[in-house]
C-alpha positions as CSV (number, residue, x, y, z in Angstrom):
1,M,138.8,66.3,79.2
2,A,138.8,68.4,82.2
3,A,138.7,71.1,80.4
4,G,137.1,70.4,76.9
5,D,138.5,71.0,73.9
6,G,136.1,69.5,71.7
7,S,138.6,66.8,71.0
8,T,136.0,63.9,71.6
9,G,134.3,64.8,67.8
10,E,131.5,66.6,69.6
11,G,132.9,70.2,68.9
12,A,133.4,73.5,70.7
13,A,129.7,74.0,70.8
14,G,128.8,70.4,71.7
15,A,130.9,70.6,74.6
16,L,129.3,73.7,75.9
17,E,125.7,71.9,75.4
18,R,126.6,69.1,78.1
19,I,127.2,71.7,80.8
20,G,124.0,73.5,79.6
21,I,125.3,76.4,78.0
22,S,124.7,77.6,74.6
23,V,126.2,80.5,72.5
24,E,124.0,82.2,70.0
25,P,124.8,85.4,67.7
26,M,122.5,88.6,68.6
27,P,121.0,90.6,66.2
28,G,121.4,94.3,65.4
29,G,123.5,97.0,67.0
30,G,126.3,97.1,64.2
31,T,128.7,95.1,66.6
32,E,129.2,91.4,66.1
33,R,127.6,90.1,69.8
34,F,126.8,86.7,71.5
35,A,124.4,85.8,74.1
36,V,126.0,83.0,76.6
37,K,122.2,81.8,77.9
38,G,121.0,78.4,79.7
39,D,122.3,77.1,83.1
40,T,125.0,80.1,83.4
41,Y,124.8,80.4,87.4
42,P,127.0,78.5,88.3
43,H,129.8,80.0,86.0
44,R,129.0,83.0,86.5
45,Q,131.9,84.4,87.8
46,A,134.1,82.9,85.2
47,L,132.0,84.4,82.4
48,Q,132.6,87.5,83.8
49,D,136.4,87.4,83.9
50,L,136.2,86.7,80.3
51,G,134.7,89.8,79.5
52,G,130.9,89.4,79.8
53,Q,128.2,91.6,80.5
54,W,125.1,90.6,82.5
55,D,122.2,91.8,80.8
56,K,119.4,91.8,83.3
57,L,116.3,92.4,80.5
58,A,117.2,90.1,78.2
59,R,118.8,87.6,80.8
60,V,122.2,86.5,79.0
61,W,125.9,87.0,79.0
62,V,126.4,89.4,76.3
63,F,130.2,89.3,74.6
64,E,130.8,91.8,72.4
65,M,133.3,91.4,69.3
66,E,134.5,87.7,69.3
67,N,132.7,84.9,69.8
68,P,133.3,82.9,73.3
69,T,132.9,79.6,72.5
70,A,136.6,78.7,72.5
71,R,137.6,80.4,75.4
72,L,134.7,79.3,77.5
73,V,135.4,75.4,76.7
74,A,139.0,75.9,77.5
75,L,138.0,77.2,81.6
76,L,134.7,76.0,82.1
77,P,134.9,72.5,83.7
78,I,133.3,70.3,81.0
79,P,133.2,66.3,82.5
80,E,135.2,63.5,80.5
81,G,133.1,60.8,79.3
82,P,130.2,59.8,76.9
83,P,127.5,63.0,76.5
84,P,125.6,62.9,80.0
85,E,121.8,62.6,79.7
86,K,119.4,65.2,79.9
87,P,119.0,66.0,83.8
88,N,116.2,64.8,85.2
89,R,115.0,68.7,85.6
90,P,111.4,69.5,87.1
91,H,108.5,70.0,85.0
92,Y,108.7,73.9,85.9
93,W,112.0,74.3,84.6
94,G,112.7,77.2,83.0
95,H,108.9,78.1,83.1
96,R,109.4,81.7,85.2
97,E,112.1,82.8,82.4
98,R,109.1,81.7,79.5
99,L,106.5,83.8,82.0
100,R,108.3,87.1,82.0
101,K,109.3,86.8,78.1
102,R,105.6,86.2,77.6
103,A,104.7,89.1,79.5
104,K,106.5,91.4,78.3
105,E,105.7,90.8,74.6
106,G,102.6,90.2,75.2
107,G,101.5,93.1,77.5
108,F,100.8,92.1,81.4
109,G,96.9,92.9,80.5
110,A,96.9,89.5,79.0
111,L,98.2,87.9,82.0
112,P,95.2,85.9,84.0
113,D,95.2,86.9,87.5
114,Y,97.2,83.4,88.9
115,E,100.3,84.1,86.3
116,L,100.5,88.2,87.4
117,L,100.6,86.7,91.3
118,E,102.9,84.3,90.3
119,L,105.4,87.2,89.0
120,L,104.8,89.4,92.0
121,L,105.6,85.7,94.1
122,F,109.0,85.5,92.0
123,A,110.4,88.2,93.9
124,T,110.7,86.9,97.4
125,I,110.2,83.1,96.8
126,E,113.3,81.6,94.7
127,R,113.6,78.5,93.0
128,K,110.1,77.0,93.9
129,D,107.6,76.3,91.3
130,V,105.1,79.0,92.9
131,K,101.5,78.6,90.1
132,P,100.4,76.2,92.7
133,L,100.7,78.6,95.3
134,A,99.5,81.6,93.2
135,K,96.3,79.4,92.5
136,A,95.9,78.6,96.5
137,L,96.1,81.8,97.0
138,L,93.0,83.4,94.8
139,E,91.0,80.6,95.7
140,R,91.3,81.0,99.2
141,F,91.1,84.9,99.5
142,G,88.8,85.1,96.4
143,S,90.3,87.6,94.0
144,L,94.2,89.5,93.5
145,G,92.7,92.0,95.6
146,G,91.4,90.0,98.2
147,V,95.0,88.3,98.4
148,L,96.9,91.8,99.1
149,A,94.6,92.9,101.8
150,A,94.3,89.6,103.3
151,R,96.1,89.4,106.9
152,E,99.3,88.4,107.8
153,E,98.4,85.4,109.8
154,E,96.2,84.4,107.2
155,L,98.9,84.6,104.3
156,A,101.5,83.2,106.8
157,G,99.4,79.6,106.8
158,F,100.3,79.0,103.4
159,E,104.0,76.9,103.4
160,L,106.5,79.1,100.9
161,V,104.8,83.0,102.1
162,K,107.4,84.2,104.5
163,L,108.0,87.7,106.3
164,S,109.4,89.0,102.9
165,T,106.4,87.9,100.7
166,I,103.8,89.3,103.0
167,V,106.0,92.8,103.2
168,N,106.4,93.0,99.3
169,L,102.1,92.1,99.0
170,R,101.7,94.9,101.6
171,A,103.8,97.4,99.8
172,I,102.3,96.7,96.2
173,A,98.9,97.1,97.5
174,E,99.8,100.6,99.4
175,T,101.5,101.7,95.6
176,A,98.0,101.0,94.4
177,A,96.5,103.1,97.0
178,R,98.5,106.0,96.2
179,L,98.2,106.3,92.7
180,G,94.5,106.1,93.3
181,R,94.9,109.3,95.4
182,E,97.2,111.0,92.7
183,E,94.6,110.4,90.3
184,L,91.6,111.8,92.9
185,K,93.8,115.1,93.5
186,E,94.0,115.8,89.8
187,R,90.2,116.4,89.4
188,P,87.4,117.4,91.4
189,I,85.8,114.3,93.6
190,L,82.6,115.1,93.3
191,N,82.5,115.0,89.5
192,S,84.2,111.2,89.5
193,I,82.3,109.0,92.2
194,D,82.9,106.4,90.5
195,K,86.2,106.4,90.4
196,V,86.4,107.5,94.3
197,A,84.5,104.3,94.9
198,K,87.1,102.6,92.9
199,H,89.7,103.8,94.9
200,C,88.0,102.8,98.2
201,R,87.1,99.7,96.9
202,T,91.2,99.2,96.3
203,L,91.9,100.3,99.8
204,I,89.1,98.3,101.8
205,G,86.5,96.5,99.5
206,N,88.4,93.4,100.1
207,S,88.9,93.8,103.9
208,P,87.7,90.9,105.6
209,I,86.9,93.4,108.8
210,E,84.9,97.1,108.4
211,Q,86.9,99.9,107.9
212,F,85.7,103.6,107.8
213,R,87.7,105.8,105.9
214,V,86.6,109.8,105.5
215,L,88.2,111.8,102.7
216,F,88.3,115.4,103.5
217,L,87.9,118.2,100.6
218,D,88.5,121.8,99.8
219,Q,85.9,124.6,98.5
220,R,87.0,123.2,94.9
221,H,85.6,119.6,96.4
222,G,89.3,118.4,95.5
223,L,91.0,115.8,98.0
224,I,92.9,117.1,101.1
225,A,93.2,113.9,102.8
226,D,92.2,110.3,102.6
227,E,91.9,109.1,106.2
228,L,91.2,105.9,107.9
229,Q,89.3,106.3,110.9
230,Q,88.2,103.8,112.6
231,T,88.3,100.0,112.3
232,G,85.7,97.5,113.8
233,T,84.7,93.3,113.9
234,V,83.5,91.5,110.5
235,N,80.5,93.1,110.4
236,E,80.5,96.7,113.2
237,V,82.5,100.0,112.9
238,A,81.8,102.9,115.1
239,A,82.1,106.3,113.9
240,Y,82.7,109.2,116.2
241,P,81.2,112.4,114.8
242,R,82.8,114.7,117.2
243,Q,86.5,113.4,116.3
244,I,85.7,113.6,112.6
245,L,84.9,116.6,112.6
246,Q,87.3,118.1,114.7
247,R,89.7,116.7,112.0
248,A,88.4,118.4,109.0
249,L,88.6,121.5,111.2
250,N,92.1,121.0,111.5
251,L,92.6,120.4,107.8
252,G,90.8,123.4,106.7
253,A,88.3,121.1,105.0
254,V,84.3,122.0,103.9
255,G,83.5,118.7,102.5
256,L,83.3,115.2,103.2
257,V,82.8,112.0,101.8
258,L,82.6,109.0,104.2
259,V,83.6,105.5,103.3
260,H,83.0,102.0,104.4
261,N,83.3,98.7,103.6
262,H,80.6,95.6,104.3
263,P,82.9,92.3,104.2
264,S,79.8,90.6,103.6
265,G,79.5,91.3,100.5
266,N,75.6,92.9,100.7
267,L,76.2,96.3,100.3
268,K,72.6,97.5,101.3
269,P,73.0,99.9,104.0
270,S,71.7,99.1,107.5
271,T,69.9,101.2,109.7
272,G,73.2,101.9,111.6
273,D,74.9,103.0,108.5
274,I,71.9,105.3,107.7
275,E,72.0,107.1,111.1
276,I,75.2,108.0,111.9
277,T,75.2,109.3,108.1
278,R,72.4,111.8,109.0
279,E,74.2,112.4,112.6
280,I,77.2,113.9,110.8
281,M,75.7,115.4,108.3
282,R,73.4,117.5,111.3
283,A,76.5,118.2,113.2
284,A,78.6,119.4,110.2
285,E,76.2,121.8,108.7
286,P,76.4,124.8,111.4
287,L,80.4,124.6,111.0
288,G,79.8,125.2,107.3
289,I,80.8,121.7,106.4
290,A,78.8,119.8,103.6
291,L,78.8,115.8,103.9
292,H,78.2,115.0,100.0
293,D,78.3,110.9,100.8
294,H,78.5,108.4,101.9
295,L,79.9,105.1,100.0
296,I,79.3,101.3,101.0
297,V,82.3,99.5,99.3
298,G,82.5,96.0,99.0
299,P,84.5,93.1,96.5
300,G,81.5,93.6,93.7
301,G,81.0,96.6,93.9
302,H,79.6,99.9,95.6
303,I,76.3,102.2,96.5
304,S,76.5,105.4,97.0
305,L,73.6,106.7,100.2
306,R,73.3,110.1,98.2
307,Q,72.3,108.3,94.9
308,T,69.8,105.9,96.4
309,G,68.0,108.7,98.2
310,K,68.6,107.7,101.8
311,L,70.6,111.5,102.1
312,P,68.2,114.4,102.5
313,R,69.3,116.8,99.7
């Protein structure tokens, strides 16, 4: 039968099962509704022509008032002959839908890092098993933060990663950074130095090269701006006091918090770290600008030069 009518004895529902589709009643709503699910992608135009509406959240075609089984059997191309054997589908068939459903019902916080990364990769890598990629990225870069901070050429070395994947990961990292800045603007920074450190770890804690940032504060210790000043090699970055203080004057800032990262993970301040901090402090004082702290961050934590007694009171 080219367009099945169930005459083989298997019934209309059985005919649809031959092409991987099922029809199920949907509960609630006060109106009789039916969900068409399964391998519907090849038949999406026909489903739409029959009056189906695609539900993006449930990922099913919804038909109202009338069970569409008979009309589907009459319209869709159902092959003749004995029922086909179950297709030899890859082991990951249906994994994306199962993972999305589990995340939605159980909460994203319950997902391990590799599954959360899988969800991010789904957006740009279609019809592939991305679980091995997610695990390989985490192993290579150490953490989710490390993946988001990884250099483009390193990410591009993974077979399935393309430009759109890299752009998407960059956008996610920038979104996290902006959310952190919004939270800091809601309170005096010096009352929540741990939150400042957490925000800066998100920005540069996983960076493979040293970066030097400056947080510019107003009279109430609120955040005016958080800016990258310099980048360096794997283990060195130069800070220029005159440039930093000129920027502070331009912004009308009266307070500074310095931040830089140690890619090695060793958070102990170097002699150079302490010297440049004190140099900036001495230059800022005659201008009425206070240097409140210098944070050193890494993937595993942070230290405060103020709290460790490395800055003069």
